[in-house]
C-alpha positions as CSV (number, residue, x, y, z in Angstrom):
1,M,70.3,-41.4,-7.9
2,S,66.9,-39.8,-8.6
3,A,66.0,-36.1,-8.8
4,D,64.6,-36.3,-5.2
5,D,67.7,-37.7,-3.4
6,A,69.2,-34.3,-2.4
7,E,67.2,-31.7,-0.5
8,N,68.0,-28.6,1.5
9,V,66.3,-27.5,4.7
10,Q,63.5,-25.7,2.7
11,G,62.7,-29.0,1.0
12,T,64.0,-27.8,-2.4
13,P,66.3,-30.3,-4.1
14,T,69.9,-29.1,-4.4
15,Y,72.6,-30.7,-6.5
16,P,76.3,-30.4,-6.9
17,S,78.0,-29.1,-10.1
18,F,79.6,-31.5,-12.5
19,E,83.0,-30.4,-11.2
20,E,82.1,-30.9,-7.6
21,L,81.0,-34.5,-8.3
22,L,84.4,-35.1,-9.9
23,Q,86.1,-34.0,-6.7
24,R,84.3,-36.4,-4.4
25,P,86.4,-39.2,-2.8
26,G,86.4,-42.3,-4.9
27,Q,84.9,-40.6,-7.9
28,V,87.0,-41.5,-11.0
29,L,84.6,-40.7,-13.8
30,G,82.1,-37.9,-14.1
31,P,78.3,-38.3,-14.2
32,N,77.1,-40.4,-17.1
33,R,75.4,-38.4,-19.9
34,S,71.8,-39.5,-19.9
35,E,70.2,-41.8,-22.4
36,A,68.0,-38.8,-23.3
37,F,71.0,-36.6,-24.3
38,Q,72.6,-39.5,-26.3
39,R,69.4,-39.7,-28.4
40,L,69.7,-36.1,-29.6
41,V,70.8,-35.1,-33.1
42,I,72.1,-31.5,-32.6
43,R,72.7,-29.9,-36.0
44,L,74.6,-26.6,-36.2
45,E,71.8,-24.8,-37.9
46,E,69.1,-22.3,-36.9
47,P,66.6,-22.3,-35.3
48,L,66.9,-24.7,-32.4
49,S,63.3,-25.8,-32.9
50,T,64.1,-27.5,-36.2
51,A,67.9,-28.0,-35.8
52,V,67.5,-30.7,-33.2
53,S,65.9,-34.2,-33.7
54,V,65.5,-37.3,-31.5
55,M,66.7,-40.8,-32.4
56,N,65.0,-43.9,-31.3
57,E,66.0,-45.7,-28.1
58,R,68.6,-47.7,-30.0
59,Q,70.2,-44.5,-31.1
60,D,70.1,-45.7,-34.7
61,P,71.1,-42.8,-37.0
62,D,69.5,-44.5,-40.0
63,A,66.1,-45.0,-38.4
64,P,63.4,-42.2,-38.7
65,W,64.1,-39.2,-36.3
66,E,61.4,-37.6,-34.2
67,P,61.0,-33.8,-34.1
68,Y,62.4,-32.2,-31.0
69,C,59.8,-29.5,-31.4
70,T,56.3,-29.5,-32.9
71,E,54.7,-26.2,-33.8
72,T,51.0,-26.0,-32.9
73,V,48.3,-23.3,-32.9
74,N,49.0,-22.8,-29.2
75,G,52.8,-22.5,-29.7
76,P,55.7,-24.9,-29.7
77,V,55.4,-28.3,-28.0
78,W,58.8,-29.7,-27.0
79,H,59.5,-33.4,-27.1
80,P,59.2,-35.1,-23.6
81,I,62.9,-35.8,-23.7
82,S,63.5,-32.1,-23.3
83,Q,62.7,-32.2,-19.6
84,E,64.7,-35.3,-18.8
85,L,68.0,-35.1,-16.8
86,L,71.1,-34.1,-18.7
87,C,73.1,-36.6,-16.8
88,N,72.9,-39.1,-13.9
89,P,73.4,-38.3,-11.1
90,P,71.7,-34.9,-11.5
91,I,73.9,-31.8,-11.5
92,S,73.2,-28.1,-11.0
93,S,75.8,-26.8,-13.5
94,I,78.6,-27.8,-15.8
95,K,81.6,-26.1,-17.4
96,T,81.7,-27.4,-21.0
97,K,84.1,-26.9,-23.9
98,V,84.2,-27.9,-27.6
99,G,87.1,-30.3,-28.2
100,S,88.2,-29.0,-31.6
101,L,87.8,-25.3,-30.6
102,S,89.8,-25.7,-27.3
103,N,92.6,-27.6,-29.2
104,W,92.6,-25.3,-32.2
105,E,95.3,-22.8,-31.2
106,Q,97.7,-25.5,-30.0
107,A,97.0,-27.7,-33.1
108,W,97.8,-24.7,-35.4
109,L,101.2,-24.2,-33.7
110,W,102.0,-27.9,-34.0
111,V,101.4,-27.7,-37.7
112,F,104.4,-25.4,-38.0
113,D,106.4,-27.0,-35.3
114,D,109.3,-28.1,-37.6
115,D,109.2,-25.1,-39.9
116,D,112.7,-23.6,-40.1
117,L,111.2,-20.2,-40.8
118,L,109.8,-19.9,-37.3
119,E,112.4,-17.9,-35.6
120,P,111.3,-14.6,-34.1
121,P,110.9,-11.8,-35.0
122,G,110.0,-13.2,-38.5
123,D,110.0,-11.2,-41.7
124,G,107.0,-9.1,-40.8
125,V,105.2,-10.1,-43.9
126,Y,104.8,-13.8,-44.3
127,T,105.7,-14.6,-40.7
128,I,104.7,-12.2,-37.9
129,W,105.6,-12.5,-34.3
130,G,104.2,-10.1,-31.6
131,P,103.3,-9.7,-27.9
132,P,101.3,-12.6,-26.6
133,R,97.6,-12.1,-26.0
134,E,96.5,-11.0,-22.5
135,G,96.7,-13.9,-20.1
136,E,98.8,-16.1,-22.4
137,E,102.4,-17.2,-22.1
138,P,104.8,-16.3,-25.0
139,D,105.7,-19.0,-27.5
140,D,109.4,-17.9,-27.3
141,D,110.7,-17.3,-23.8
142,E,113.9,-15.6,-25.0
143,T,112.1,-12.8,-26.9
144,G,108.8,-12.9,-25.1
145,L,107.0,-13.0,-28.4
146,S,104.3,-15.3,-29.9
147,L,103.6,-16.4,-33.4
148,M,100.6,-14.4,-34.7
149,Y,100.6,-15.0,-38.5
150,H,102.3,-17.6,-40.7
151,Q,101.7,-19.0,-44.2
152,G,98.7,-16.9,-44.9
153,E,96.9,-17.8,-41.6
154,H,96.3,-15.7,-38.5
155,R,96.7,-17.4,-35.2
156,P,93.4,-18.9,-34.1
157,P,91.5,-17.5,-31.2
158,N,91.9,-19.0,-27.8
159,Y,88.9,-21.1,-26.7
160,D,90.3,-22.3,-23.4
161,K,87.6,-20.6,-21.3
162,P,84.7,-23.0,-20.7
163,L,81.1,-22.2,-21.3
164,V,79.1,-22.4,-18.0
165,V,75.6,-23.9,-18.1
166,T,73.6,-23.5,-14.9
167,A,70.1,-24.9,-14.1
168,R,67.4,-22.2,-13.8
169,D,64.0,-23.6,-14.3
170,K,64.7,-26.6,-12.1
171,P,67.3,-27.4,-9.4
172,Y,69.0,-29.8,-11.8
173,L,70.1,-29.4,-15.4
174,T,67.7,-30.7,-18.0
175,V,68.3,-31.6,-21.6
176,H,66.5,-28.5,-22.8
177,E,68.3,-26.0,-20.6
178,F,71.6,-27.4,-21.8
179,L,70.5,-27.1,-25.4
180,T,69.2,-23.5,-25.1
181,V,72.7,-22.5,-24.0
182,I,75.1,-24.6,-26.1
183,H,73.2,-24.6,-29.4
184,P,73.3,-20.8,-30.0
185,Y,76.9,-20.8,-28.8
186,L,77.8,-23.4,-31.4
187,V,75.9,-21.9,-34.3
188,A,77.4,-18.5,-33.7
189,R,80.9,-20.1,-34.0
190,R,80.1,-22.3,-37.0
191,Q,82.9,-20.7,-39.2
192,D,85.4,-21.1,-36.4
193,M,84.2,-24.7,-36.0
194,L,85.0,-25.5,-39.6
195,G,88.4,-23.9,-39.2
196,S,89.2,-25.7,-36.0
197,L,88.2,-29.1,-37.6
198,I,90.5,-28.5,-40.5
199,V,93.5,-28.0,-38.2
200,S,92.6,-30.1,-35.2
201,T,91.6,-33.2,-37.1
202,Q,93.6,-32.5,-40.3
203,Y,90.6,-32.6,-42.7
204,D,92.0,-32.5,-46.2
205,P,90.8,-30.9,-48.4
206,A,89.3,-28.1,-46.4
207,L,85.6,-28.5,-45.4
208,P,83.1,-26.5,-47.6
209,A,81.2,-23.7,-45.9
210,D,77.9,-25.6,-46.2
211,T,79.3,-28.8,-44.5
212,K,76.6,-30.3,-42.2
213,L,77.9,-30.4,-38.7
214,I,76.5,-32.3,-35.7
215,A,77.4,-31.9,-32.0
216,G,77.4,-34.6,-29.4
217,G,79.8,-36.7,-27.4
218,N,80.8,-36.0,-23.8
219,I,78.8,-33.2,-22.1
220,Q,82.0,-31.8,-20.5
221,T,83.9,-31.7,-23.8
222,L,81.5,-31.6,-26.7
223,N,82.5,-33.2,-30.0
224,V,81.6,-31.6,-33.3
225,E,82.0,-33.6,-36.5
226,T,80.6,-33.9,-40.0
227,E,77.2,-35.5,-40.3
228,E,78.8,-38.4,-42.2
229,N,81.4,-39.1,-39.6
230,W,78.8,-38.7,-36.8
231,K,76.6,-41.3,-38.4
232,D,79.5,-43.7,-38.8
233,S,80.3,-43.3,-35.1
234,K,76.8,-44.1,-34.1
235,R,76.6,-47.1,-36.4
236,R,79.9,-48.5,-34.9
237,A,78.5,-47.9,-31.4
238,I,75.5,-50.1,-32.2
239,Y,77.8,-52.8,-33.5
240,M,79.9,-52.7,-30.4
241,R,76.9,-52.7,-28.1
242,D,75.4,-55.7,-30.0
243,N,78.7,-57.5,-30.1
244,M,78.6,-57.6,-33.9
245,P,81.4,-57.0,-36.4
246,A,81.1,-53.6,-38.0
247,P,81.2,-53.4,-41.9
248,G,84.8,-53.4,-42.9
249,F,86.0,-55.0,-39.7
250,T,86.6,-58.6,-38.9
251,A,86.9,-58.4,-35.2
252,V,83.9,-58.9,-32.9
253,Y,83.9,-56.1,-30.3
254,P,83.4,-57.2,-26.6
255,T,80.1,-56.1,-25.2
256,Q,80.4,-52.8,-23.3
257,S,78.4,-50.0,-22.0
258,I,78.2,-46.9,-24.1
259,V,78.2,-44.0,-21.7
């Protein structure tokens, strides 16, 4: 589907949201993230102009990266990829989450799931139970209380509410519009991101504060990982796409489409 396939009576293209597309009869998977988006290297650093780079068309993390933004005497010049579609078919908006953040609270509770000390009301010092947060169900139905503090850690914030990104400059979402919303959101929550990765993915030892983080993955549920792990994932994707055995693996992956 091209960007000209849907039009309203005024002749201005109109497009459904990501969620509306998912509800269409026969629609099993959501729109594919565009090749343009898959080429992005989104680092959790500031500013956006230098934090984002562009990989080559093979999405090779080890090949030279192109700058997403080039500063000139006339102002910033953004890479042509910035105006390409975020996904195909085009969408007008999307509700997106960050996987590790949205799983953080529940993962923290699972860590202590078998702890015999977890019986409300706790000792009030090392284990603290209290009223659940507004809009949340209690962890313990009998007392109506939730675990708020245990083993030196406060209960993580709830990130269940999605971030809504809506097209403004064009009738469909572009790569740049998506970036200008999600990048500052991610950077502002960098410390929480590190905390969520430690719990949600069981990083051990804890990640240093200066750990390099990169965002990518599915546009509906963004994945944030260390730069080292991100590069490994990209390398394996190339091996799978080219039907080649990855280093350390003896099996040859079947050819498949990386979406």
